Structure formats: C-alpha cells, structure tokens
N, C-alpha and C positions, 0 to 999 in steps of 0.2 A: 454447592459452593454457593457462596456470595461474590456475587465478583462487581467492583467498580472499572466504569468503561468510559472512558474520554474521545470526543469526536463521534459520538454513536450516532447522533442525525445524520450523518455524513452517507456517502454512496455506498461506503464497506460498512461503515457503521451500523446501518439497517438492517445488512444481512445478517451477518454476523450476532445481533442480537435476537434477530429471531430462531437464529440453531442454537440461540446460548438458553432461551426460553422455552423450545422444544425440547430441549436435553433435562430441561428440569433445574434451572441454575437460577437464582435472585438475583436482579439487578439492581445496581445504584448506579444513576446515570449523570458525568459532568457536563455540562453545557455552559455557552455563554450567554444563552438566550432562556429567560425565565417562563416565556411561552412556548417553549421547544413541542414538538408533538410526540408523545412517546407511549408507549406500551401502558396502560394503566396500573399492574403490576410493578413496574418500576420506579424506582424513586428518582426525582429529580432535584441536582442539586448544580447550581450556578456558580461557574468558575472563567473566570478569565486568564489564561495560560500566561501570557504575558507577564501581567500587574502582579500575581498572588499567586500564595501557594492554594489550594483548594481546601473546602471546609474539612474539619477533621472529621465532622460528623458524615462524611462523603465516602471515609475509608475506614472507619472503626468497624470492627469484625470480618473485614475483609478478609477471604481466603487467598483473592486473584485479583492484579490491578491488568487493566487492558488500555493501553494508552494510542490513540489513534489521530490526537488532536494535532491538527496544521493548518496553513495560510496554503491556499490553492496554487500549485506550482503551475499549473498552465494558464500562464498571463502574460504581458510584456512586462520584462523583468526593470520597471525602472527603479532610480536606489530606493524609495520607496516601497515598493515590493519585494524588493530582494532583502530591505531589511525586517520586512512581515514575514519572509518565507524562513528566514534566517532564526528570527528571535521566537516563533510560535513553538518553534520547536525545541530549539536552543532552551531558550529560559521556560518554557514552559515544562519541559522535561525537568529541569534544575529544581522549578517549584515545586513537583510534583516528587521526586526523590528528597528533596528536604522536610514536605509533610513528612513523608513515609518513616524518615528518621528518628521524629518522635512520637511515634507510636508505642504503645506499650505492647500489642499486642501486632505483629507486622505480616500483611501478606506472604505464603510463602511462594509466590511468582509474579514477574513484572514481564508482560510482552508487550513489546516497545514496537512502533511502527518504524521502519525505517526505508530503504529506495535500494533497487539496485545501479540506481544513480551513482552510489561509493565507488564504483568501478570503471566512469568512465566512458569515451570510444576508445573499444578495443579492436574492431574489426573482426577478423574470425576468431579470436584467440576464445578457448572455452574457457570458462570462470567458473568458479566454485566458492564455498567460501572462506578457502584459504587464498584465494589470488589476495593478490597487493590491491589497494586504489588504483585509482586514478588522479583525474585532475582536475580541477575547472569548482567553479561556483557550488553546483549541486555535491560534488563530491566531497568539500570543505563543509556543506550544511551537516551530510549524512556524518561525514567522521566526528564531528561536533557534537552532534544529536546524541549518535549511540554512544561517546565518551562520557556522556550526561546520565545518560540512563544505565552505562556499565558500575555506577558510583553506587548501585544499588545492591549489587554483589556483597560488597563490603559489610552493607546490612543482614546478612545473611539471606536475601531474596535471592530464587534463580532467575535470571534477566534472559530472557528471548527477545532477538532484535529480528524480525523480520523483514528482509529486504523484499518489498514489492517489487514485481514488475508490470507492465502493462494489464490493467486488469479488466476483462472482457464483460459487460452487461450491459445490458439494452436500459438500465436505469440511469445510468451516467458513465462515467467517464470516456475513452479513448474510441470505443465501438459506436454509442451515442451518437457522436461527433460526425462521424464516418458514414452514419447509414443513410442520412438524406440524399447524398451526392452517389450511394451508390447505388442505391432502390433509382434512381433516378435516370441509372447508366453514365453517369459523368465521375463514376470513381476512376482511383488509377494507383499508380506505383507511386511512393515519395520517393524523389531524386533519382536515383540508377535502380532503386530498389534492393541493393546487394547487401543492404545493410541488414542484420538482425535483429528481433522481436522478441522477446523474453516475454511473453504472455501466459496469464493463468486466467481462468475460468473464477468469477464471482464466487459460486457457493465451494470452489476447492480454496478460496484464498481464505474465507470464513472457515471453511473445515480445519483450516491448517492452522488458525488460531487458537481454535477452540482445541485443537491436538496440542499446541504449546502450551495452554494452563493446565490442562489434563494429563501429559504426558511428561514425567521428572526426566524422561532421557533425552529432551532437548534445550539445551542452553549455548546462549553467545549466537552470534551471527546464523541465520536462517535463510536461506532463497527462497522468497514468494513467486517461484516463475514454474511453469510446468515443464515435466523433461523433455520436451520436444519443443524446440525455439524453433521458430522461421525464418526466414528471410521477409523483408516487408514486399518483396516480389510473390512470394511466394502465399505470406497473407492474403495480398488483393484477389490473388488466382482462386483461392479457396473460399473469400467472401462471396467475391463475384459468382462463383459457382452455385453456390448452397444458395445466393439469392434467385440466379438464374438471370443474371444481366450480365452486358457486357462490362469491363472495365478497362478501357483505353487510353485515356485522359489522364497522363501521368503530371504530379505536380510536380514542378521544378524547384530544387531548392532556394532560388534567391524568391522565390514566390515567399517559401515560409518565410524567409529574414526580413522579408517587407510587411507582412502582418506580425510576426510574434517577435522580432529582435532577435535577443540575445537567447530568448528561449529557445528560438528554431532546431539550438543543437541539442536539444531534448528529441528531439523527432528525427534529426538525423543520425544521434549516434546508435553507434554497431554493441549491441551488447547479447553473447553469448554466454546467458546464465544457466545453469545447471542445479538443480534441488537437492545436491549431495546429503547434506545433511538432515532435509527432511526425510528423505527415502531409506538413511540409513537409522533412523531410530523408527521407522516402520510405517510411518505415513503413506498411506497409498492415494494416488488422485484419481476422483472421480473421471475426470476429461485430460489424460494426459496429451492426446493426438488434437490439432486445431479444428480439423474437419466438424466429428460429433460436438465438439465444443458450440462451436459455432451453431450446427441443425438444432444442438439443444435450446441455445438463447432466442432464434430466430424460428424455431419450426409453427409459436402462433401467428 
C-alpha cells in the first residue's frame, strides 16, 4: 500500500515508519521541516498543519493516511501553548480532511491519533470506547480533534481514531524522562500512587496503527492502551524491580504543580482504560502485561 503519514519524525512516528516499511508499504511523509531525517525510500513533503492544506502530491494515489502531527502536550500550558496544542490538532486535521475532499481518488482509510485524555480524570471507573467523555482542556481538544477527523466519513473514508495512553519506549515519552531518577535509586510513586495508568509498549502502538490501516474491521474510536492497566504505585514497584533499584522517594502533587502548572493534571489523572475495540477486531498485544514490557525495553 501507499501510505501518507504526518508526524513521522516523532517518537511514535519513527517506530511506525519502521514497521510499515518492513511490511512492504511505500511511504509519503508530511513534515514541517524540509531537512527532516527520513529513510531514503520515503518521499518527503513539507507541511505546516496549522497554516494550510498538505500538498496535493503528497496525497495523490494514497491508499491510507495516518495523521500523528501535533504540538507536544508535556509542557507548561501557557495561553500560547494551549493555542498551539489545540490548533495543531484541530486546524491540522481540518486542513487534512479538506485536502482529502478534493481528491479524485481518495484513500480508503484515515487513521488519526487521539488520546485517552478524552476521558478526563475518572478514578477507578473502567473506561472503554463507549464511555462518555470527561471534562477539561485535554478532553475538549480531543473531542474537537476527533470531530474534524470524523468528517472524512462523509467522503467515503473509513476513520479510525486511536486514543493513545502512556507510550513506553526508551527513545522518548514518559519512560525516558523517568529512567534517570529510577536508575539513580531516587524514583518513587507520584502523589498517592492510587491513580490508574493506562500504558502501551511502543511496538504495540505502532502495530495497532498498522492493524488499523490493514484491517477493515476497525472503525471509530479505538483505545491505544494495553489490556492490563496498573496504578501508579504498581508501575513504580514494577519499574524499580526490573531495574533492581529502590523506589522510595514519592513525588508530591504540589511539586508537580509547581513544575508543570495546569499540565500536572495529566500526570495526576486516573484513567483505567481497556482496549475493547482493538481486541474485538482481532488485534493481539505482544506486551499485555507491564513487567514483560519493561523488561523488553530495558534489557539492553
């Protein structure tokens, strides 16, 4: 298949590109930077998602489109940052769907990244794709983001919205930020540790997005989280055990709020998310349990 992918230079995009190319797909890459370091066989097109539609040539004859581009959420939410986070996702997806609408030959599927932030802070409640949305800034962004992607359904395009959890990998994301403290033996739970963490191994997330492209069974919202969520305290104990280090220094909530401001709510939120749609469609996780996932990532 010929696949157009945005956000390919990011943490998730790099691993997804590798899997897609190993599977024999040809890639067109949309990037804000002309000098982006991409595999030689991939075609590169410059695109600023906020300002304009992607170049028509980047979508010509595409069988599938995967849309990952978006401003990082992990930063202090100043008014300017909130605007960048919202516009990069909402306006970017709108511009992409507008470009798809004028194609004489449209792709069969649009896989659009979203986030479990759509559910908000829900305590011990079990959350599936049919659960109601929560409230707050990230929920609003995710709902608007997904609404723009859903407009592609009217064009005859199958739309899959992958609501991603905490992605575990050593090349980026939350785990990479945690490792220095845990390896030094000064890691610990966040706040009470009772909040649920819905995590996913990077290889499984890339595999799920590839599955979404290749399987016509998937449509609509899909939770990109492993089937065995854990509490933050359990995550802390497991990571410490895999590293063979103590983890006895809890990080109080007020410290997170001093460092990250309003964004700290993302780190403190409790989201017990299950991937019902993915499993019902036949997707099988390589790493459904946390300990084997961390062991695989940290074995080097």
